Structure formats: structure tokens, C-alpha cells
N, C-alpha and C positions, 0 to 999 in steps of 0.2 A: 500333704502336698497339694492334693486336688482341691481341698478346702481353701488353701491360700490362693491358688490360681483363680478360683471362683470369686473369692472376696476381692481380689485385685481387679478382676474384670468388672465387677459391680461398681467399684470406686471409679473406674475409668468411664463407664457408661453414664453414670449420674450427671457429670458435668456436660457430657454431650447432649443428654436429654434436655437439660436446662437451656443450653444454647439453641436447640431446635425450637423451643417454645418462644424465644424472643423474636419479635418481629424485625424484619430487615428494614433498615432506614429507607425512607422514600426519597427517590431522586427526582427533584422537580424538573419538568420539561414541558415544552409547548409543542404540540404536533401541528405542523402546517402542511396539509395535503397539497400535492402538486406545486411545491415551492419553486422548483427550477423551471424557468420559462425558456425553452429552446427555440432557436429560429427555425424557419421552414427548412426542410431537407437536412437537418442535423438531428441525429438520433443518439440517445444515451444507451450504451451497452452495459455490460456487467461492471458495476462500480467496485473497483478493488481498493480504492483509497479516497478518503475525504478529509480535507483540512480547512481550517479557517485562519485568516491572518488577523492582524491587530485592527484592521478597518472593518472587519466582519465579512470580508469577501470569502466566498466559498470556492474551494478548488476540488474538482472531482476528476480522479484519474480512472478512466474506464477502458474496458476492452470492447472491441466490436466496431472499430472504425472501418471505413470502406476504402480508404486511400492510404498511400504511404508505402514504406518498405515492407510492411507485413499487411496481410489482408484478413478480412472477416473477423472471427472471434479472437484471433491472436493479436490483431492490431491494437494500438493504444492511442489515446488522446487525452490531453490534460486541458480541462475546460475551467474557465473562471466565471463566477457569477457574483453579482452584487449582493449586499445583505438582504435585499428584497427578492432575490432569485432571478433578477434579469441577467440575461446572457451578456457577458462583456467581451470575451475573446477565447480563442484557442491558443494555448502556449505550446511552442515547439512543434508546430504543424509539420507533419511528414518528417520528423526528426529521425535520423539514422538509428538512434538507440531504441526507438519505440518498437518493441516486438511482442511483449506480453506484460502489461501493466501489473505492478505489484503494490506499491503504496506511495503516498505523497504526504509530506510534512512541511510545515512552515516554521522557520526559526524566529528568534526574538527580533531580528532585523527585517522580517518579512521576506527573506529569501525563501524560495520554493525548492524543495528537495524531492526529486522523483526517483524511485528505484524501479528498474525494469528487469523483471525476472528472465525474460527471453533473451536479452542481450547481455545479461550480467553487468549492467552499468547503473551507476548512480549519477544523476545530472543535477547540478545546482543552477537554478535560475535566479537572477537578481529580481527585485520587485517589478522592474519594467518588462520581465519575461524574456530577457536575453540570457543565453547560456553563459554562466560564469565559471563553472568547473565541470570536468567530466572525470569520473572514476571508473576504472575497469575498461574492458575492451571486448567488443562483440567478436565472437568467433567467426572466422571466414572460411569459406569452402577451400580456399587456397592454403590455409594453414596446414603445416605438416602434421600428419597424425590426426586429422579431423575425423572424428567418429562420434557416435551417440554418446552423450554425457553419462558418466557413471557416478555412483555415490559410494566410493570406497570408505572404509573405516580403518584407520583414521583418514581424514580428508587429505587430498593431495596438496603439495605445496603450491604457492603462487607460480603462474606460468606466463611469461611474456606480457605483463601488464594486466592479466586477468585476475579476478578474485579467485581464491582457493575454492576448489570444487569438492 
């Protein structure tokens, strides 16, 4: 029985060794140092999400804004840059949902989708940067039973327009 187990382990390890010897495919890329050109008095915080639309515009969702409903490292801002890195605009400036940036994506129609972890909200912006849809609801201090968030298993069911927690 031990010989059979040893033989099986050898047969399983040989293909793994062959895979390890193969070189990983090279992913072509071009590094552009200091691509993003920020205007004076605007600073980039921790970038939690980056997306590109069909025109090559770059969207950076970052944490570390200094104004808005949340401050310092938890505040979020969504910045748009041209393909050459020139600053175009801030989308959703001081938006109620901006509490802790999570990620940003652009769909096939160039709508911009931003997910904010702090507010448990997903916001859809049209290509002009206007709010088109809002999913979820930011928890309020006046909500009954407001307490620190828990992570029970299995997750709780949806509550008053909020995503399941």
C-alpha cells in the first residue's frame, strides 16, 4: 500500500515539475512614470480603483480627500484624467456616498460605476459625470439599532434598502 501511495505521489509531482519549468507568458506593457498631472492643491491619496473608458480616459478612485462628508484617509474622490494624464475633473465632488473608496469600473457605454465601502453604496454616473443610479443606503446615526457593523455567518438579510452585511 505504501508503494502505491509513493508511486501515485511521483506521478502527481512529475506534471507539476514540468509546469514549473515552463516560462510564464510575457505581458507587454509600457511604464510611464508620473503619468497623472494633478492641479495645484489637489493630492492623490491611496488609489483603491483605476478604470479606463473607451476614449482612453483614466478614472482613479482614491482615499485621502480633505473635504466632504468624510475627512482624511477615509474620504473618497473620483478623478478623471485624459489619455495623456492631464487632469479633467473630479466626479461626484463631496458626494454624500463618499466615505471609503473601494473600486471603480467603466461599462461598455462609458458609464462609471463606483463602489464605496464606507457607505455600502454603489453609484452609477453617466459619461457626463451625473449621478444616474444609486444602490444601497448609507447607515445613519438616527437608524434604530445603529451599532458597529458585524460580520455574522451566514450574512444577515437585506435591511431597509441596505446591502446584506
